[in-house]
BAMAR-832245 format. One record per residue (C-alpha): residue number from 1; residue in three letters; z, x, y. Coordinates in nm, 4 decimals. Layout:
BAMAR-832245
+-----+-----+----------+----------+----------+
|   i |  aa |        w |        u |        v |
+-----+-----+----------+----------+----------+
| NUM | ALA |        Z |        X |        Y |
...
+-----+-----+----------+----------+----------+
END
This chain:
BAMAR-832245
+-----+-----+----------+----------+----------+
|   i |  aa |        w |        u |        v |
+-----+-----+----------+----------+----------+
|   1 | MET |   0.0024 |   0.0042 |   0.0010 |
|   2 | THR |  -0.0970 |   0.1471 |   0.3362 |
|   3 | ILE |   0.1024 |   0.0525 |   0.6566 |
|   4 | VAL |   0.0051 |   0.1609 |   1.0088 |
|   5 | ILE |   0.2916 |   0.1736 |   1.2577 |
|   6 | THR |   0.2049 |   0.2330 |   1.6243 |
|   7 | GLY |   0.4732 |   0.4131 |   1.8266 |
|   8 | ALA |   0.6442 |   0.5648 |   1.5249 |
|   9 | SER |   0.7737 |   0.8943 |   1.6651 |
|  10 | ARG |   1.1087 |   0.7541 |   1.7611 |
|  11 | GLY |   1.3381 |   0.4373 |   1.7682 |
|  12 | ILE |   1.2375 |   0.1270 |   1.5745 |
|  13 | GLY |   0.9016 |   0.2587 |   1.4818 |
|  14 | ALA |   1.0351 |   0.5843 |   1.3369 |
|  15 | GLY |   1.3083 |   0.3789 |   1.1449 |
|  16 | LEU |   1.0385 |   0.1492 |   0.9963 |
|  17 | ALA |   0.8260 |   0.4445 |   0.8993 |
|  18 | ASP |   1.1294 |   0.6094 |   0.7246 |
|  19 | HIS |   1.2095 |   0.2966 |   0.5526 |
|  20 | TYR |   0.8711 |   0.2284 |   0.4075 |
|  21 | ARG |   0.8325 |   0.5898 |   0.2997 |
|  22 | ALA |   1.1476 |   0.5736 |   0.1083 |
|  23 | GLN |   1.0081 |   0.2754 |  -0.0745 |
|  24 | GLY |   0.6944 |   0.4890 |  -0.1720 |
|  25 | MET |   0.4532 |   0.3263 |   0.0744 |
|  26 | ASN |   0.1652 |   0.5107 |   0.2294 |
|  27 | VAL |   0.2728 |   0.5096 |   0.5886 |
|  28 | MET |   0.0452 |   0.6240 |   0.8840 |
|  29 | GLY |   0.2661 |   0.6405 |   1.1900 |
|  30 | THR |   0.1038 |   0.6939 |   1.5369 |
|  31 | SER |   0.2182 |   0.8843 |   1.8223 |
|  32 | ARG |   0.0836 |   1.0122 |   2.1581 |
|  33 | SER |   0.1719 |   1.3595 |   2.0522 |
|  34 | ALA |   0.1080 |   1.5595 |   1.7314 |
|  35 | MET |   0.4355 |   1.4297 |   1.6009 |
|  36 | GLY |   0.2728 |   1.1339 |   1.4306 |
|  37 | ASP |   0.0609 |   1.1155 |   1.1294 |
|  38 | ILE |  -0.2201 |   0.9956 |   1.3651 |
|  39 | THR |  -0.2547 |   1.0769 |   1.7236 |
|  40 | LEU |  -0.2942 |   0.7503 |   1.9234 |
|  41 | ASP |  -0.2719 |   0.6705 |   2.3033 |
|  42 | VAL |  -0.2704 |   0.2905 |   2.2789 |
|  43 | THR |  -0.4110 |   0.2818 |   2.6394 |
|  44 | LEU |  -0.7377 |   0.4660 |   2.5485 |
|  45 | PRO |  -1.0229 |   0.2807 |   2.3629 |
|  46 | SER |  -1.1615 |   0.6039 |   2.2391 |
|  47 | SER |  -0.8148 |   0.7008 |   2.0870 |
|  48 | HIS |  -0.8270 |   0.3805 |   1.8752 |
|  49 | THR |  -1.1751 |   0.4534 |   1.7642 |
|  50 | GLU |  -1.0521 |   0.7965 |   1.6407 |
|  51 | MET |  -0.7639 |   0.6395 |   1.4622 |
|  52 | ALA |  -0.9899 |   0.3965 |   1.2838 |
|  53 | ALA |  -1.2204 |   0.6823 |   1.1801 |
|  54 | ALA |  -0.9108 |   0.8868 |   1.0464 |
|  55 | LEU |  -0.8333 |   0.6099 |   0.8188 |
|  56 | GLY |  -1.1726 |   0.6210 |   0.6553 |
|  57 | ASP |  -1.2355 |   0.3200 |   0.4432 |
|  58 | LYS |  -0.8669 |   0.2656 |   0.3489 |
|  59 | PRO |  -0.7551 |  -0.0967 |   0.3385 |
|  60 | VAL |  -0.4446 |  -0.1565 |   0.5524 |
|  61 | GLU |  -0.2182 |  -0.4139 |   0.4192 |
|  62 | LEU |   0.0261 |  -0.4128 |   0.7203 |
|  63 | LEU |  -0.0298 |  -0.3215 |   1.0765 |
|  64 | VAL |   0.2899 |  -0.3026 |   1.2911 |
|  65 | CYS |   0.2103 |  -0.2907 |   1.6686 |
|  66 | ASN |   0.5246 |  -0.1416 |   1.7869 |
|  67 | ALA |   0.4265 |   0.0865 |   2.0755 |
|  68 | GLY |   0.5570 |  -0.0230 |   2.4037 |
|  69 | VAL |   0.7128 |   0.0707 |   2.7403 |
|  70 | PHE |   0.9816 |  -0.0723 |   2.9698 |
|  71 | LEU |   0.8951 |   0.0810 |   3.3091 |
|  72 | ASP |   1.0447 |  -0.1498 |   3.5663 |
|  73 | ARG |   1.4042 |  -0.1532 |   3.4492 |
|  74 | GLY |   1.6290 |  -0.1928 |   3.7409 |
|  75 | ASP |   1.3590 |  -0.2143 |   3.9989 |
|  76 | ASP |   1.4350 |  -0.3925 |   4.3245 |
|  77 | LEU |   1.2317 |  -0.7105 |   4.4211 |
|  78 | GLU |   1.1770 |  -0.5967 |   4.7748 |
|  79 | THR |   1.0630 |  -0.2334 |   4.7020 |
|  80 | GLY |   0.9902 |  -0.2092 |   4.3369 |
|  81 | PHE |   0.7524 |  -0.3287 |   4.0698 |
|  82 | GLY |   0.4626 |  -0.1229 |   4.1933 |
|  83 | ALA |   0.1016 |  -0.2036 |   4.1012 |
|  84 | ASN |   0.0802 |   0.1182 |   3.9010 |
|  85 | LEU |   0.3773 |  -0.0042 |   3.6774 |
|  86 | TRP |   0.1988 |  -0.3327 |   3.6198 |
|  87 | ALA |  -0.1160 |  -0.1651 |   3.5139 |
|  88 | GLN |   0.0699 |   0.0983 |   3.2884 |
|  89 | SER |   0.2823 |  -0.1576 |   3.1244 |
|  90 | PHE |   0.0100 |  -0.4071 |   3.0360 |
|  91 | ALA |  -0.2143 |  -0.1258 |   2.9260 |
|  92 | THR |   0.0395 |  -0.0313 |   2.6638 |
|  93 | ASN |   0.2285 |  -0.3583 |   2.5867 |
|  94 | VAL |  -0.0727 |  -0.5969 |   2.5881 |
|  95 | THR |  -0.4218 |  -0.4370 |   2.5860 |
|  96 | GLY |  -0.2900 |  -0.1538 |   2.3515 |
|  97 | VAL |  -0.1883 |  -0.4088 |   2.0940 |
|  98 | PHE |  -0.5100 |  -0.5874 |   2.1022 |
|  99 | LEU |  -0.7192 |  -0.2611 |   2.0879 |
| 100 | SER |  -0.5061 |  -0.1571 |   1.7808 |
| 101 | ILE |  -0.5788 |  -0.4773 |   1.6056 |
| 102 | GLN |  -0.9404 |  -0.4923 |   1.6937 |
| 103 | ALA |  -0.9973 |  -0.1161 |   1.5748 |
| 104 | LEU |  -0.8312 |  -0.1870 |   1.2505 |
| 105 | LEU |  -0.9798 |  -0.5285 |   1.1555 |
| 106 | PRO |  -1.2198 |  -0.3760 |   0.9119 |
| 107 | HIS |  -0.9417 |  -0.2040 |   0.7282 |
| 108 | LEU |  -0.7198 |  -0.5104 |   0.7430 |
| 109 | ARG |  -1.0266 |  -0.7233 |   0.5928 |
| 110 | ARG |  -1.0368 |  -0.4810 |   0.3049 |
| 111 | ALA |  -0.6755 |  -0.5496 |   0.1961 |
| 112 | GLY |  -0.5660 |  -0.8234 |  -0.0368 |
| 113 | SER |  -0.3059 |  -1.0090 |   0.1851 |
| 114 | PRO |  -0.3245 |  -0.8376 |   0.5137 |
| 115 | ARG |  -0.0576 |  -0.8860 |   0.7742 |
| 116 | ILE |  -0.0187 |  -0.7978 |   1.1444 |
| 117 | ALA |   0.3303 |  -0.7657 |   1.2985 |
| 118 | ILE |   0.3590 |  -0.7551 |   1.6710 |
| 119 | ILE |   0.6785 |  -0.6514 |   1.8318 |
| 120 | SER |   0.7465 |  -0.8619 |   2.1406 |
| 121 | SER |   1.0959 |  -0.9414 |   2.2752 |
| 122 | GLN |   1.3136 |  -1.2435 |   2.3672 |
| 123 | MET |   1.2480 |  -1.1294 |   2.7155 |
| 124 | GLY |   0.9027 |  -1.2621 |   2.6824 |
| 125 | SER |   1.0309 |  -1.6137 |   2.6115 |
| 126 | SER |   0.9774 |  -1.8582 |   2.9054 |
| 127 | GLU |   1.2720 |  -2.0573 |   2.7876 |
| 128 | ARG |   1.5036 |  -1.7652 |   2.8121 |
| 129 | ALA |   1.3931 |  -1.6465 |   3.1506 |
| 130 | LYS |   1.6838 |  -1.4704 |   3.3174 |
| 131 | GLY |   1.5114 |  -1.3226 |   3.6129 |
| 132 | SER |   1.4331 |  -0.9376 |   3.7048 |
| 133 | SER |   1.2330 |  -0.7039 |   3.4853 |
| 134 | TYR |   0.9314 |  -0.9035 |   3.5780 |
| 135 | ILE |   0.6687 |  -0.6680 |   3.4574 |
| 136 | TYR |   0.8325 |  -0.6203 |   3.1129 |
| 137 | ARG |   0.8964 |  -0.9898 |   3.0722 |
| 138 | ALA |   0.5426 |  -1.0826 |   3.1612 |
| 139 | SER |   0.3881 |  -0.8218 |   2.9344 |
| 140 | LYS |   0.6013 |  -0.9385 |   2.6388 |
| 141 | ALA |   0.5172 |  -1.3005 |   2.7174 |
| 142 | ALA |   0.1438 |  -1.2011 |   2.7237 |
| 143 | VAL |   0.1577 |  -1.0263 |   2.3795 |
| 144 | LEU |   0.3428 |  -1.3231 |   2.2418 |
| 145 | ASN |   0.0608 |  -1.5457 |   2.3621 |
| 146 | LEU |  -0.1894 |  -1.2970 |   2.2174 |
| 147 | GLY |  -0.0267 |  -1.3020 |   1.8783 |
| 148 | ARG |  -0.0181 |  -1.6835 |   1.8626 |
| 149 | ASN |  -0.3912 |  -1.7071 |   1.9492 |
| 150 | LEU |  -0.4856 |  -1.4165 |   1.7051 |
| 151 | ALA |  -0.2927 |  -1.6070 |   1.4328 |
| 152 | LEU |  -0.5136 |  -1.9137 |   1.4792 |
| 153 | ASP |  -0.8402 |  -1.7170 |   1.4828 |
| 154 | LEU |  -0.7595 |  -1.4826 |   1.1895 |
| 155 | LYS |  -0.6053 |  -1.7472 |   0.9617 |
| 156 | ASP |  -0.9410 |  -1.8420 |   0.8010 |
| 157 | GLU |  -0.9994 |  -1.4752 |   0.7132 |
| 158 | GLY |  -0.6673 |  -1.4611 |   0.5365 |
| 159 | ILE |  -0.4894 |  -1.2369 |   0.7926 |
| 160 | ALA |  -0.1437 |  -1.3424 |   0.8832 |
| 161 | VAL |   0.0053 |  -1.2655 |   1.2228 |
| 162 | GLY |   0.3726 |  -1.2638 |   1.3098 |
| 163 | ILE |   0.5402 |  -1.1969 |   1.6454 |
| 164 | TYR |   0.8933 |  -1.0608 |   1.6446 |
| 165 | HIS |   1.2045 |  -0.9999 |   1.8617 |
| 166 | PRO |   1.3597 |  -0.6802 |   1.7161 |
| 167 | GLY |   1.6961 |  -0.7422 |   1.8680 |
| 168 | TRP |   1.8721 |  -0.5547 |   2.1413 |
| 169 | VAL |   1.8712 |  -0.2056 |   1.9724 |
| 170 | GLN |   2.0376 |   0.1097 |   2.0366 |
| 171 | THR |   1.7325 |   0.3151 |   2.1246 |
| 172 | ASP |   1.6126 |   0.5101 |   2.4280 |
| 173 | MET |   1.4697 |   0.1759 |   2.5557 |
| 174 | GLY |   1.7676 |  -0.0456 |   2.4666 |
| 175 | GLY |   2.0319 |   0.2039 |   2.5600 |
| 176 | GLU |   2.3741 |   0.2998 |   2.4174 |
| 177 | ALA |   2.5320 |  -0.0362 |   2.4964 |
| 178 | ALA |   2.2891 |  -0.2368 |   2.2912 |
| 179 | ALA |   2.4018 |  -0.4846 |   2.0240 |
| 180 | ILE |   2.2626 |  -0.3422 |   1.7040 |
| 181 | THR |   2.1545 |  -0.0217 |   1.5494 |
| 182 | VAL |   1.8107 |   0.0880 |   1.4546 |
| 183 | ASP |   1.8947 |   0.0423 |   1.0869 |
| 184 | GLN |   1.9979 |  -0.3205 |   1.1369 |
| 185 | SER |   1.6791 |  -0.4028 |   1.3260 |
| 186 | VAL |   1.4704 |  -0.2325 |   1.0724 |
| 187 | SER |   1.6446 |  -0.4045 |   0.7757 |
| 188 | GLY |   1.5834 |  -0.7416 |   0.9365 |
| 189 | LEU |   1.2284 |  -0.6758 |   1.0450 |
| 190 | VAL |   1.1276 |  -0.5474 |   0.7016 |
| 191 | GLU |   1.2471 |  -0.8813 |   0.5532 |
| 192 | ARG |   1.0532 |  -1.0765 |   0.8213 |
| 193 | PHE |   0.7276 |  -0.8761 |   0.7570 |
| 194 | ALA |   0.7642 |  -0.9300 |   0.3823 |
| 195 | SER |   0.7909 |  -1.3089 |   0.4127 |
| 196 | LEU |   0.4934 |  -1.3296 |   0.6593 |
| 197 | ASN |   0.2137 |  -1.5304 |   0.5208 |
| 198 | LEU |  -0.0576 |  -1.7822 |   0.6116 |
| 199 | GLU |   0.1971 |  -2.0565 |   0.6130 |
| 200 | THR |   0.4229 |  -1.8749 |   0.8563 |
| 201 | THR |   0.1443 |  -1.7165 |   1.0647 |
| 202 | GLY |   0.1935 |  -1.7517 |   1.4359 |
| 203 | ARG |   0.5655 |  -1.7754 |   1.4347 |
| 204 | PHE |   0.8026 |  -1.6023 |   1.6884 |
| 205 | GLU |   1.1099 |  -1.4960 |   1.5052 |
| 206 | SER |   1.4034 |  -1.2602 |   1.5645 |
| 207 | TYR |   1.4847 |  -0.9737 |   1.3279 |
| 208 | ASP |   1.7612 |  -1.1902 |   1.1778 |
| 209 | GLY |   1.5169 |  -1.4686 |   1.0793 |
| 210 | SER |   1.6132 |  -1.7056 |   1.3602 |
| 211 | VAL |   1.3118 |  -1.9021 |   1.5285 |
| 212 | MET |   1.2662 |  -1.7780 |   1.8831 |
| 213 | PRO |   1.1831 |  -2.0208 |   2.1628 |
| 214 | TYR |   0.8434 |  -1.9713 |   2.3320 |
+-----+-----+----------+----------+----------+
END
């Protein structure tokens, strides 16, 4: 079984890669640096083309779109949230996800029961809007919408798409005060990915299995 995980050099991505490797899976983790199995800058279309070429004709049973950034943490409404942060955040958190999926569609189509897991966040939920972090929230809402629509369009091809809140995790992004560890998040996400199928495609779920509000 071949699994591709974007943004696998640290945090949740690295935890997922370690878990699946311990299970004997063939894991291809991406990183912008040479630390990954495949070098991938999700903001560059040419980098996605190179990733797909590096995989050759391998079928990909599971694609985990995990790479993401949180660049507007703590920004002030009057002076922050610069246009460059909007562009960088959406290029990574939204366009980068789409380009990863688009590039690997031929590989997913070669698999028996292919699945796509998109890491969003509860901060992308319109029903849980709490203000601030406008760029990050908007990008995670956008990728949630992207995943929901892809689930509809890919269902007839037998490709299931799930969207997930990984929890507030103790990573560089989540901070030391976060509620759960990487291992706790990974354990829950692995269960969610395993249960993803064409009946559950398009759902927005938390790492612990609870259904998230849109």
